[in-house]
LOLOTI-526401 format. One record per residue: residue number from 1; residue in one letter; y, z, x of N, C-alpha, C in turn. Coordinates in pm, whole numbers, plus 50000, padded with zeros to 5 digits. Atoms other than C-alpha are relative to their C-alpha. Layout:
LOLOTI-526401
[NUM 'A' [Y Z X] [Y Z X] [Y Z X]]
...
end
This chain:
LOLOTI-526401
[1 'M' [50086 49937 50101] [83408 83528 17853] [50063 49981 49863]]
[2 'S' [49950 50027 50135] [83442 83441 17489] [49994 50126 49916]]
[3 'A' [50003 49885 50091] [83485 83671 17192] [49858 50034 49958]]
[4 'G' [50138 49969 50030] [83108 83651 17150] [49935 50087 50104]]
[5 'S' [50052 49914 49896] [83065 83862 17461] [49964 50137 49944]]
[6 'P' [50032 49864 50045] [82902 84204 17422] [50118 50095 50012]]
[7 'H' [49888 49909 49976] [83233 84355 17541] [50122 49969 49916]]
[8 'L' [49876 50044 50062] [83486 84163 17333] [49983 49984 49850]]
[9 'I' [49999 50016 50145] [83574 84168 16965] [50108 49900 49963]]
[10 'G' [49902 50096 50050] [83746 83872 16802] [49950 49944 49869]]
[11 'W' [50052 50065 50120] [83687 83631 16519] [49853 49970 50020]]
[12 'S' [50143 50027 49993] [83316 83609 16446] [49961 49874 49927]]
[13 'G' [50029 50124 50071] [83343 83291 16244] [50095 49891 50043]]
[14 'D' [49917 50113 49961] [83509 82954 16266] [50129 49993 49923]]
[15 'A' [49879 50004 50080] [83773 83019 16002] [50024 50136 49939]]
[16 'V' [49967 49871 50059] [83956 83310 15846] [49921 50025 49873]]
[17 'A' [50069 49984 50128] [83780 83247 15517] [49851 50028 50016]]
[18 'D' [50144 49984 49978] [83438 83291 15678] [49980 50077 50130]]
[19 'S' [49993 49930 49874] [83472 83564 15938] [49985 50150 49985]]
[20 'V' [49990 49855 49988] [83449 83924 16048] [50106 50026 50107]]
[21 'L' [49889 49977 49909] [83768 84051 16212] [50023 50149 50017]]
[22 'A' [49965 49861 49973] [83847 84381 16380] [50126 50004 50083]]
[23 'V' [49878 49979 49922] [84190 84490 16501] [50025 50151 50007]]
[24 'I' [49973 49858 49983] [84304 84827 16635] [50149 50025 49992]]
[25 'D' [49861 49959 50007] [84629 85006 16561] [50030 50084 50124]]
[26 'A' [49971 49934 49873] [84784 85109 16892] [50053 50142 49981]]
[27 'D' [49941 49868 50022] [84960 85410 16738] [49899 50103 49953]]
[28 'T' [50095 49905 50058] [84673 85567 16546] [49860 49991 50060]]
[29 'A' [50135 50025 49945] [84370 85425 16735] [49897 49985 49889]]
[30 'V' [50090 50029 50111] [84221 85336 16397] [49971 49849 49999]]
[31 'I' [50040 50140 50006] [84025 85009 16381] [49985 49959 49854]]
[32 'E' [50018 50057 50134] [84049 84796 16068] [49910 49877 50011]]
[33 'L' [50098 50108 49999] [83751 84568 16009] [50001 49931 49864]]
[34 'S' [49996 50077 50125] [83775 84292 15748] [49886 49900 49998]]
[35 'V' [50110 50095 50018] [83485 84087 15614] [50044 49896 49899]]
[36 'W' [49958 50111 50085] [83563 83746 15468] [49880 49911 49970]]
[37 'G' [50103 50098 50033] [83330 83512 15280] [49878 50061 49935]]
[38 'G' [50123 49957 50066] [82984 83531 15130] [49909 50076 50095]]
[39 'W' [50092 49919 49920] [82726 83784 15248] [49866 49929 50010]]
[40 'D' [50130 50062 49975] [82421 83622 15404] [49947 50054 50132]]
[41 'R' [50061 49949 49878] [82196 83673 15706] [50097 49990 50119]]
[42 'R' [49907 50020 49888] [82456 83530 15945] [50114 50101 49993]]
[43 'R' [49890 49905 50013] [82735 83746 15805] [49952 50142 50030]]
[44 'S' [50055 49867 49972] [82509 84051 15825] [49993 50025 50151]]
[45 'V' [50009 49985 49854] [82445 83993 16196] [50139 50016 50060]]
[46 'Q' [49863 49991 49950] [82816 83938 16259] [50058 50140 49975]]
[47 'A' [49941 49872 50036] [82918 84253 16075] [49937 50114 50079]]
[48 'R' [50067 49895 49922] [82655 84469 16247] [50048 50000 50144]]
[49 'T' [49957 50011 49862] [82760 84338 16587] [50140 50054 50020]]
[50 'V' [49862 49956 49987] [83130 84396 16531] [50011 50151 49974]]
[51 'L' [49998 49856 50025] [83068 84743 16384] [49952 50078 50121]]
[52 'D' [50050 49932 49880] [82864 84841 16689] [50106 50002 50109]]
[53 'K' [49894 50006 49900] [83147 84724 16914] [50113 50096 49966]]
[54 'C' [49892 49911 50042] [83402 84915 16710] [49965 50146 50029]]
[55 'L' [50039 49862 49979] [83208 85241 16724] [49983 50032 50148]]
[56 'A' [50012 49978 49855] [83139 85195 17097] [50135 50035 50061]]
[57 'E' [49867 49970 49949] [83516 85208 17151] [50040 50144 49969]]
[58 'H' [49976 49862 50043] [83509 85554 16987] [50145 50019 49954]]
[59 'P' [49863 49987 50053] [83829 85514 16783] [50015 50130 49922]]
[60 'T' [49981 49882 50084] [83982 85788 16572] [49950 49977 49859]]
[61 'G' [50051 50032 50132] [83865 85609 16259] [49975 49851 49986]]
[62 'V' [50028 50140 50030] [83732 85282 16116] [50022 49978 49850]]
[63 'I' [49978 50039 50139] [83858 85121 15795] [49929 49866 49978]]
[64 'V' [50075 50122 50032] [83621 84861 15646] [50056 49942 49872]]
[65 'D' [49937 50065 50115] [83804 84622 15413] [49906 49893 49944]]
[66 'L' [50096 50091 50062] [83563 84448 15174] [50060 49924 49882]]
[67 'H' [49937 50066 50114] [83815 84302 14932] [49973 49851 49997]]
[68 'R' [50023 50145 49995] [83743 83947 15049] [49853 49966 50023]]
[69 'L' [50144 50022 49986] [83366 83989 15071] [49940 49958 49867]]
[70 'R' [50075 50042 50120] [83149 83802 14820] [49855 50048 50017]]
[71 'D' [50134 49941 49991] [82837 84015 14775] [49957 50044 49861]]
[72 'P' [50027 49967 50141] [82734 83994 14407] [49880 50091 49980]]
[73 'H' [50118 49915 50014] [82402 84172 14468] [50007 50127 50086]]
[74 'A' [49977 49878 49923] [82548 84444 14693] [49897 50020 50111]]
[75 'V' [50100 49992 49893] [82304 84363 14972] [50056 50071 50123]]
[76 'S' [49940 49944 49879] [82551 84485 15232] [50015 50152 49995]]
[77 'A' [49971 49858 50016] [82574 84841 15096] [49934 50089 50106]]
[78 'P' [50060 49911 49899] [82319 85001 15336] [50069 49995 50135]]
[79 'L' [49933 50010 49870] [82513 84871 15636] [50119 50094 50006]]
[80 'W' [49882 49914 49999] [82827 85061 15535] [49959 50146 50003]]
[81 'L' [50052 49864 49992] [82623 85377 15483] [49956 50032 50142]]
[82 'T' [50046 49979 49862] [82467 85335 15828] [50119 50018 50094]]
[83 'A' [49881 49987 49915] [82809 85286 15988] [50062 50138 49986]]
[84 'C' [49945 49867 50023] [82929 85607 15828] [49918 50106 50072]]
[85 'A' [50088 49903 49933] [82627 85799 15961] [50017 49992 50151]]
[86 'Q' [49982 50015 49856] [82674 85655 16309] [50132 50061 50045]]
[87 'G' [49872 49942 49965] [83040 85752 16312] [49997 50152 49996]]
[88 'A' [50007 49854 50014] [82961 86105 16194] [49922 50063 50114]]
[89 'A' [50083 49946 49893] [82709 86146 16478] [50071 50003 50135]]
[90 'L' [49928 50002 49874] [82967 86078 16750] [50075 50131 50021]]
[91 'Q' [49923 49880 49968] [83150 86358 16930] [50125 49961 50077]]
[92 'P' [49978 49949 50135] [83417 86389 16812] [49962 49895 49896]]
[93 'P' [50042 50095 50104] [83311 86231 16481] [50107 49895 49971]]
[94 'V' [49911 50110 50038] [83462 85898 16375] [49988 49980 49850]]
[95 'A' [50001 50019 50145] [83559 85876 16008] [49995 49852 49968]]
[96 'V' [50012 50139 50046] [83455 85551 15836] [50040 49996 49853]]
[97 'A' [49950 50012 50137] [83649 85458 15522] [49975 49857 49952]]
[98 'V' [50031 50131 50057] [83531 85171 15301] [50098 49971 49887]]
[99 'C' [49904 50041 50102] [83790 84985 15093] [49939 49889 49916]]
[100 'V' [50066 50096 50087] [83645 84803 14794] [50044 50028 49857]]
[101 'P' [49964 49975 50141] [83745 84753 14429] [49895 50087 49931]]
[102 'A' [50090 49902 50062] [83595 85028 14212] [49892 49935 49917]]
[103 'N' [50098 50065 50086] [83415 84779 13985] [49917 49897 50075]]
[104 'A' [50077 50097 49923] [83271 84568 14269] [49854 50044 50009]]
[105 'P' [50142 49963 49989] [82888 84554 14294] [49972 50091 50118]]
[106 'V' [50023 49915 49883] [82903 84708 14643] [50040 50144 49969]]
[107 'A' [49955 49865 50033] [83103 85006 14515] [49901 50068 49905]]
[108 'R' [50093 49940 50096] [82864 85061 14224] [49870 50040 50069]]
[109 'R' [50126 49966 49933] [82558 85050 14450] [50019 50117 50095]]
[110 'L' [49974 49888 49910] [82715 85285 14704] [50003 50131 49922]]
[111 'R' [49997 49877 50081] [82781 85535 14428] [49859 50038 49955]]
[112 'R' [50139 49971 50041] [82419 85503 14305] [49920 50059 50115]]
[113 'L' [50071 49949 49882] [82299 85570 14661] [50048 50137 50044]]
[114 'G' [49951 49867 49967] [82492 85895 14668] [50107 50001 50105]]
[115 'A' [49899 50009 49894] [82762 85773 14905] [50121 50087 49972]]
[116 'R' [49878 49925 50034] [83029 85966 14716] [50000 50138 50067]]
[117 'D' [50007 49867 49939] [82904 86285 14886] [50044 50001 50145]]
[118 'W' [49966 49999 49858] [82975 86171 15241] [50066 49871 50049]]
[119 'L' [49926 50121 49965] [83133 85824 15239] [50110 49983 49895]]
[120 'V' [49888 50009 50092] [83480 85807 15086] [50036 49853 49978]]
[121 'L' [49962 50136 50037] [83563 85484 14901] [50147 49999 49959]]
[122 'Y' [49859 50013 50033] [83923 85369 14872] [50023 49865 49932]]
[123 'A' [49971 50123 50072] [84069 85109 14639] [50082 49904 50085]]
[124 'T' [49913 50085 49918] [84322 84982 14896] [49997 50046 50145]]
[125 'V' [49993 49968 49857] [84363 84968 15272] [50112 50101 50025]]
[126 'S' [49889 49907 49979] [84697 85150 15248] [49958 50143 49967]]
[127 'Q' [50049 49866 50032] [84524 85444 15080] [49913 50055 50114]]
[128 'A' [50086 49957 49890] [84266 85456 15359] [50082 50034 50124]]
[129 'R' [49914 49970 49884] [84536 85440 15627] [50065 50137 49984]]
[130 'A' [49934 49872 50023] [84718 85731 15469] [49902 50116 50014]]
[131 'A' [50099 49893 49994] [84397 85934 15442] [49956 50029 50143]]
[132 'L' [50048 49982 49863] [84295 85876 15804] [50111 50040 50096]]
[133 'A' [49888 49969 49911] [84643 85932 15948] [49994 50147 50040]]
[134 'G' [50004 49865 49948] [84612 86237 16167] [49874 50077 49972]]
[135 'R' [50121 49925 50036] [84271 86329 16025] [49915 50032 50121]]
[136 'N' [50080 49980 49880] [84091 86283 16354] [50086 49988 50126]]
[137 'A' [49912 50007 49883] [84386 86314 16588] [49936 50072 50118]]
[138 'L' [50061 49942 49882] [84264 86381 16940] [50099 50094 50067]]
[139 'P' [49906 49906 49940] [84420 86696 17088] [50032 49967 50146]]
[140 'D' [49982 50034 49858] [84372 86577 17446] [50021 49850 50012]]
[141 'R' [49966 50141 50000] [84552 86243 17442] [50136 49983 50065]]
[142 'L' [49877 50017 49923] [84815 86138 17696] [50042 49854 49999]]
[143 'H' [49945 50136 50005] [85042 85832 17676] [50090 49976 50121]]
[144 'L' [49910 50040 49892] [85228 85643 17947] [50043 49856 49977]]
[145 'A' [49945 50136 50015] [85457 85341 17902] [50034 49948 50140]]
[146 'L' [49983 50057 49867] [85465 85109 18203] [50059 49859 49991]]
[147 'P' [49950 50138 49994] [85645 84788 18304] [49888 49907 50044]]
[148 'P' [50103 50096 49958] [85447 84468 18373] [50005 49977 50151]]
[149 'D' [49993 50004 49854] [85426 84544 18745] [49870 50058 50055]]
[150 'P' [50125 49945 49944] [85098 84582 18940] [50018 50135 50068]]
[151 'A' [49975 49872 49935] [85261 84870 19128] [49997 50117 49902]]
[152 'A' [50004 49894 50101] [85266 85063 18799] [49863 50066 49993]]
[153 'A' [50133 49941 50000] [84895 85124 18851] [49999 50137 50068]]
[154 'M' [49993 49871 49933] [84992 85411 19080] [50033 50111 49902]]
[155 'Q' [49966 49899 50100] [85153 85596 18789] [49883 50026 49907]]
[156 'A' [50116 49983 50087] [84847 85532 18574] [49893 50085 50068]]
[157 'R' [50099 49920 49928] [84620 85675 18844] [50041 50148 50004]]
[158 'S' [49952 49862 50000] [84837 85986 18865] [49977 50067 49865]]
[159 'L' [50024 49945 50134] [84814 86032 18488] [49853 50036 49983]]
[160 'V' [50144 49974 50012] [84435 86007 18505] [49962 50124 50082]]
[161 'S' [50031 49883 49917] [84420 86260 18790] [50042 50129 49931]]
[162 'D' [49951 49881 50069] [84632 86508 18597] [49914 50032 49878]]
[163 'A' [50082 49979 50120] [84426 86456 18281] [49864 50058 50036]]
[164 'C' [50134 49953 49962] [84090 86502 18453] [50006 50144 50051]]
[165 'A' [49987 49863 49950] [84212 86815 18630] [50023 50097 49884]]
[166 'G' [49969 49913 50112] [84352 86961 18309] [49884 50021 49905]]
[167 'W' [50113 49991 50092] [84036 86891 18110] [49872 50045 50067]]
[168 'G' [50119 49957 49929] [83794 87013 18377] [49900 49888 50021]]
[169 'L' [50087 50117 49982] [83657 86662 18431] [50025 49935 50137]]
[170 'G' [49974 50051 49867] [83728 86630 18800] [49890 49912 50056]]
[171 'H' [50112 50081 49950] [83382 86484 18861] [50007 49856 49951]]
[172 'L' [49984 50137 50051] [83488 86176 18661] [50127 49933 50053]]
[173 'C' [49866 50047 49965] [83828 86138 18824] [49998 49874 50086]]
[174 'E' [49997 50113 49908] [83745 85895 19104] [49969 49869 49929]]
[175 'R' [50034 50121 50073] [83575 85642 18877] [50108 49966 49898]]
[176 'A' [49896 50026 50100] [83843 85684 18609] [50125 49942 50065]]
[177 'R' [49884 50053 49928] [84120 85622 18863] [49978 49853 50038]]
[178 'L' [50031 50138 49962] [83947 85307 18984] [50011 49907 49880]]
[179 'V' [50000 50085 50119] [83902 85172 18631] [50141 49982 49945]]
[180 'I' [49866 50015 50058] [84253 85247 18507] [50086 49912 50089]]
[181 'S' [49923 50084 49910] [84396 85082 18817] [49971 49853 49975]]
[182 'E' [50038 50139 50025] [84202 84761 18751] [50055 49952 49866]]
[183 'L' [49952 50041 50131] [84298 84757 18383] [50151 49978 49998]]
[184 'V' [49854 50015 49998] [84668 84807 18449] [50042 49878 50082]]
[185 'V' [49967 50117 49918] [84679 84548 18728] [49969 49872 49924]]
[186 'N' [50034 50118 50079] [84501 84297 18504] [50105 49973 49892]]
[187 'A' [49900 50016 50106] [84747 84360 18221] [50133 49952 50058]]
[188 'A' [49872 50039 49940] [85047 84328 18453] [49998 49855 50046]]
[189 'E' [50006 50134 49942] [84928 84008 18619] [49973 49892 49895]]
[190 'H' [50043 50104 50092] [84774 83825 18325] [50075 50001 49868]]
[191 'A' [49924 49993 50124] [84970 83950 18022] [50149 49991 50027]]
[192 'G' [49858 50004 49967] [85308 84008 18184] [50090 50061 49896]]
[193 'T' [49920 49933 50104] [85426 84231 17898] [50005 50149 50030]]
[194 'D' [50002 49856 49988] [85508 84597 17862] [49858 50051 49975]]
[195 'I' [50136 49946 50003] [85197 84812 17898] [50004 50143 49949]]
[196 'E' [50017 49860 50041] [85088 85131 17723] [49863 50047 50043]]
[197 'V' [50125 49939 49955] [84822 85351 17880] [49976 50126 49916]]
[198 'V' [50039 49881 50076] [84637 85610 17671] [49874 50056 50065]]
[199 'V' [50114 49932 49940] [84402 85860 17835] [49964 50116 49909]]
[200 'S' [50043 49894 50089] [84197 86092 17616] [49861 50048 50037]]
[201 'S' [50134 49945 49974] [83892 86314 17634] [49912 49978 49878]]
[202 'R' [50098 50019 50107] [83578 86265 17431] [49885 50099 50022]]
[203 'G' [50114 49911 49991] [83309 86521 17354] [50028 50124 50081]]
[204 'S' [49987 49876 49924] [83244 86844 17541] [49871 50026 50075]]
[205 'G' [50117 49964 49923] [83004 87001 17786] [49951 49885 50087]]
[206 'P' [50055 50107 49915] [82769 86769 17977] [50030 49860 49946]]
[207 'A' [49973 50131 50061] [82851 86487 17732] [50147 49963 50003]]
[208 'A' [49856 50027 49998] [83226 86507 17797] [50029 49871 50075]]
[209 'A' [49967 50128 49941] [83389 86177 17885] [50151 49981 50000]]
[210 'V' [49860 50041 49997] [83725 86023 17970] [50009 49861 49938]]
[211 'H' [49979 50129 50065] [83843 85740 17745] [50132 49943 50048]]
[212 'L' [49882 50067 49947] [84089 85493 17895] [50032 49879 49913]]
[213 'A' [49959 50114 50081] [84289 85241 17691] [50129 49944 50056]]
[214 'V' [49880 50068 49952] [84543 84985 17807] [50037 49893 49898]]
[215 'Y' [49948 50096 50097] [84751 84795 17550] [50100 49909 50069]]
[216 'D' [49894 50092 49955] [84955 84484 17627] [50033 49904 49887]]
[217 'G' [49951 50086 50106] [85139 84219 17428] [49943 49861 49999]]
[218 'D' [50063 50131 49994] [84912 83925 17508] [49881 49997 49904]]
[219 'L' [50108 50008 50098] [84681 83815 17225] [49869 49950 50059]]
[220 'V' [50120 50059 49940] [84435 83644 17462] [49912 50109 50059]]
[221 'L' [50093 49902 49946] [84127 83855 17531] [49964 49965 50144]]
[222 'P' [50027 50026 49859] [84028 83892 17897] [49873 49918 50020]]
[223 'R' [50118 50079 49962] [83776 83667 18069] [49942 50057 50128]]
[224 'V' [50069 49959 49879] [83518 83771 18323] [49956 49874 50072]]
[225 'C' [50029 50121 49923] [83492 83505 18594] [49885 50025 50097]]
[226 'D' [50105 49992 49900] [83197 83433 18819] [50062 49993 50140]]
[227 'P' [49949 50007 49863] [83254 83493 19192] [49987 49858 50055]]
[228 'V' [50003 50131 49935] [83331 83181 19396] [49949 50017 50142]]
[229 'P' [50051 49982 49864] [83110 83160 19708] [50085 49927 50101]]
[230 'G' [49925 50062 49891] [83280 83083 20036] [49937 50036 50131]]
[231 'P' [50060 49973 49869] [83218 83105 20410] [49988 50149 50030]]
[232 'L' [50005 49856 49975] [83286 83481 20402] [49951 50076 49877]]
[233 'G' [50051 49935 50120] [83123 83550 20068] [50088 49971 49881]]
[234 'P' [49922 50026 50122] [83262 83559 19713] [50147 50032 50020]]
[235 'S' [49856 49977 49992] [83636 83535 19676] [50036 50132 49934]]
[236 'L' [49957 49871 50055] [83803 83870 19619] [50132 49989 49925]]
[237 'V' [49872 50016 50067] [84114 83723 19465] [49987 49919 49873]]
[238 'D' [50019 50077 50121] [83963 83527 19178] [50035 50081 49877]]
[239 'R' [49966 49935 50126] [84093 83609 18832] [49873 50047 49930]]
[240 'G' [50110 49951 50079] [83862 83825 18626] [49902 50087 50076]]
[241 'L' [50096 49919 49927] [83673 83992 18909] [50027 50149 49984]]
[242 'G' [49971 49859 50024] [83854 84319 18838] [49919 50056 49885]]
[243 'L' [50081 49952 50112] [83661 84341 18511] [49855 50024 50042]]
[244 'R' [50134 49970 49948] [83337 84329 18709] [49998 50139 50063]]
[245 'I' [49989 49865 49946] [83457 84639 18891] [50001 50101 49886]]
[246 'V' [49997 49913 50116] [83536 84797 18555] [49859 50017 49942]]
[247 'G' [50134 49994 50055] [83189 84709 18429] [49904 50082 50084]]
[248 'S' [50087 49923 49912] [83026 84869 18732] [50034 50148 49999]]
[249 'A' [49958 49860 49991] [83231 85189 18730] [49996 50073 49866]]
[250 'A' [49992 49936 50131] [83258 85253 18355] [49862 50011 49935]]
[251 'S' [50123 49987 50078] [82983 85375 18125] [49994 49896 49890]]
[252 'A' [49988 50106 50101] [83106 85127 17862] [50143 49951 50004]]
[253 'W' [49864 50052 50007] [83406 84900 17822] [50002 49885 49901]]
[254 'G' [49989 50110 50094] [83539 84634 17591] [50146 49966 49975]]
[255 'A' [49865 50042 50036] [83841 84462 17442] [50000 49955 49855]]
[256 'L' [49988 50046 50138] [83964 84392 17092] [50147 49977 49969]]
[257 'P' [49861 50028 50036] [84277 84258 16925] [50071 50125 49948]]
[258 'A' [49912 49899 50059] [84564 84491 16841] [50116 49926 49936]]
[259 'R' [49885 50066 50062] [84868 84418 16628] [50105 49971 50107]]
[260 'G' [49902 50039 49901] [85098 84222 16855] [49946 49993 50141]]
[261 'G' [50055 50006 49865] [84858 84214 17148] [49851 50030 50001]]
[262 'K' [50142 49965 49989] [84524 84354 17260] [49985 50135 50068]]
[263 'L' [50039 49875 49936] [84350 84667 17382] [49879 49973 50087]]
[264 'V' [50118 49998 49914] [84114 84689 17678] [49969 50146 50028]]
[265 'W' [50035 49859 49991] [83924 85017 17691] [49878 50019 50089]]
[266 'A' [50118 49964 49921] [83667 85194 17905] [49971 50148 49979]]
[267 'I' [50042 49861 50010] [83470 85518 17880] [49928 50037 50129]]
[268 'I' [50060 49950 49877] [83377 85718 18189] [49921 50125 49967]]
[269 'R' [50086 49884 50024] [83081 85953 18149] [49923 50035 50127]]
[270 'S' [50086 49964 49888] [82862 86145 18390] [49877 49912 50000]]
[271 'R' [50118 50086 49988] [82576 85937 18521] [49879 50087 50032]]
[272 'P' [50120 49922 49972] [82218 86067 18525] [49971 50001 50149]]
[273 'E' [50034 49991 49860] [82114 86194 18863] [49872 49925 50029]]
[274 'A' [50121 50076 49961] [81866 85972 19042] [49890 50098 50036]]
[275 'P' [50111 49910 49966] [81519 86131 19071] [49982 50010 50151]]
[276 'S' [50016 49978 49855] [81461 86283 19412] [49859 49969 50045]]
end
């Protein structure tokens, strides 16, 4: 599966000078999205797609860096307002910070649209990082450092069990254990680097969910492989089939670059009961 997959975030263009890039900070769970090049229909589609993927991951915050965007008529301004509204509607809310020079056409149009009341503009990315640091820290967030060993999945499953029990989400535990096991085994076998597991809760009440994140030091995003038919059916040892299990068990999942590696995440929510 390429970075154009609905689940994966990578470069959306052919070159750095003409791209949309999103990376996540493993320590803060803040995604930084950078837009490079001129704003046109193609860039609009790319940016909307990557923003949707970023918000689906439900990070603690999103920083949108527009310093390298060429948008003399500020056509992109409504998109950044929409992203802010979408983030605010999530539970817990996701803060969206837009970084743009104060005299840029996009900044001027955002101010005319009243964005100053609910969308904070920052002159630099460092200012936005400082502002978001700890702003949306998740109280229910557990970390576990693991070696690149498939057997480490047992420790990850235990962490998930303890988390679900502590948060009153026992009904999600079985699926969450299955998913975290697949993610850790994939990271151990295919990345071969140290692994960090982060388990956190999202929302409350019937909408409560378990968010699973596995970081490793391999920059290559995962691939989902097609099953290989054989005399006894599809092969169960083919690379990438574990992600099909993740896709079936999780409510949503995806992957995106992180500094020094990548993050593969999944969200486990209650599923609607089938009509009787």
